[in-house]
C-alpha positions as a printed Julia matrix, in Angstrom:
138×3 Matrix{Float64}:
  17.78  -14.19  30.93
  15.16  -16.85  30.13
  13.03  -15.83  33.12
  13.29  -12.19  32.09
  12.03  -12.96  28.56
   9.23  -15.13  29.95
   8.09  -12.35  32.28
   8.4    -9.72  29.54
   6.3   -11.81  27.13
   3.76  -12.39  29.92
   3.58   -8.64  30.64
   3.18   -7.65  26.96
   0.49  -10.28  26.32
  -1.38   -9.35  29.49
  -1.26   -5.65  28.53
  -2.62   -6.29  25.02
  -5.24   -8.69  26.36
  -6.56   -6.11  28.84
  -6.55   -3.28  26.27
  -8.33   -5.44  23.67
 -10.88   -6.51  26.3
 -11.56   -2.87  27.17
 -12.05   -2.06  23.48
 -14.39   -5.04  23.04
 -16.48   -4.13  26.08
 -16.52   -0.47  25.01
 -17.84   -1.38  21.56
 -20.47   -3.63  23.15
 -21.58   -0.82  25.48
 -21.74    1.6   22.56
 -24.0    -0.66  20.52
 -26.2    -1.43  23.54
 -26.56    2.33  24.1
 -27.2     2.88  20.4
 -29.96    0.25  20.26
 -31.62    1.76  23.34
 -31.57    5.31  21.93
 -32.76    4.79  18.37
 -35.78    6.92  17.45
 -38.62    6.0   15.11
 -37.59    7.49  11.76
 -39.8     9.54   9.44
 -42.03    7.59   7.08
 -39.79    8.11   4.05
 -36.94    6.38   5.92
 -39.24    3.57   7.08
 -40.19    3.0    3.44
 -36.48    2.38   2.75
 -36.41   -0.3    5.48
 -34.89    1.81   8.26
 -36.15    0.65  11.65
 -34.56    3.38  13.78
 -32.18    6.29  13.49
 -30.15    8.6   15.67
 -28.32   11.87  15.22
 -25.15   12.45  17.25
 -22.38   15.02  17.49
 -18.78   14.22  18.42
 -15.58   16.15  17.87
 -17.36   18.84  15.87
 -18.83   16.35  13.41
 -22.46   15.36  12.98
 -23.31   11.7   12.54
 -26.51   10.11  11.33
 -26.84    6.46  12.3
 -29.56    4.31  10.76
 -30.5     0.74  11.71
 -32.1    -1.3    8.95
 -34.75   -3.9    9.66
 -33.3    -6.46   7.23
 -30.38   -4.68   5.58
 -29.98   -1.95   2.98
 -31.2    -2.26  -0.6
 -27.57   -2.4   -1.76
 -24.69   -3.28   0.52
 -21.9    -0.67   0.62
 -18.5    -1.58  -0.79
 -16.78   -0.88   2.53
 -18.47   -2.25   5.63
 -16.86   -1.76   9.05
 -17.16   -4.78  11.32
 -16.52   -4.47  15.03
 -14.86   -7.86  15.2
 -11.18   -7.23  15.78
 -11.73   -6.22  19.4
 -13.18   -9.66  20.12
 -10.64  -11.52  17.96
  -7.7    -9.73  19.58
  -9.04  -10.41  23.06
  -9.49  -14.1   22.24
  -6.12  -14.51  20.5
  -4.14  -12.73  23.23
  -6.05  -14.7   25.86
  -5.13  -18.03  24.23
  -1.51  -16.93  23.85
  -1.39  -15.75  27.47
  -2.99  -19.0   28.65
  -0.51  -21.05  26.59
   2.48  -19.08  27.82
   1.48  -19.31  31.44
   0.15  -22.86  31.68
   1.9   -24.71  28.87
   5.33  -23.06  28.6
   5.42  -22.71  32.4
   3.61  -26.0   33.03
   6.14  -27.27  35.55
   5.41  -24.22  37.76
   1.75  -23.32  37.16
   0.07  -26.5   35.83
   1.63  -29.38  37.72
   1.7   -29.82  41.48
   4.12  -32.7   42.05
   2.9   -33.12  45.64
  -0.56  -34.04  44.29
   0.27  -35.95  41.11
   3.38  -37.04  39.29
   2.26  -36.24  35.76
   4.8   -35.4   33.13
   4.65  -31.96  31.53
   3.23  -33.39  28.28
   0.65  -35.53  30.08
  -0.58  -32.51  32.04
  -0.8   -30.39  28.87
  -2.6   -33.21  27.07
  -5.07  -33.6   29.94
  -5.65  -29.84  29.96
  -6.33  -29.75  26.22
  -8.58  -32.8   26.56
 -10.66  -31.19  29.31
 -10.92  -27.96  27.29
 -12.13  -29.96  24.27
 -14.55  -31.95  26.42
 -15.91  -28.75  27.98
 -16.34  -27.21  24.53
 -18.14  -30.32  23.28
 -20.52  -30.4   26.26
 -21.14  -26.66  26.11
 -21.78  -26.67  22.39
């Protein structure tokens, strides 16, 4: 039963990780496309600080998208951030990594024919190398 739950958790986390990654990449592609297709706005919009705009139609609705040079005169009360795609991808990736390599360390992290590390020593070394890599990269 324990192996079944481990595999089920692995499958669910992998599924959510892939779906979140697709959403994150899709949002990135959308904004890359949007930046490449912005048109020079009329002068009255430029006077308001709008650098580029675009009109689009989707699902029977018309959308006007405007990109400000430095930000609007007054920030709207509700601002949609495209951040949860990235956060969800990162969080599910860390959980998937932890489940696979730390919960299943005796199978996937330690090769007893190469080294006789304990499970906790191998996890500690892994976390240490991740921290070292982050420090060097940063």
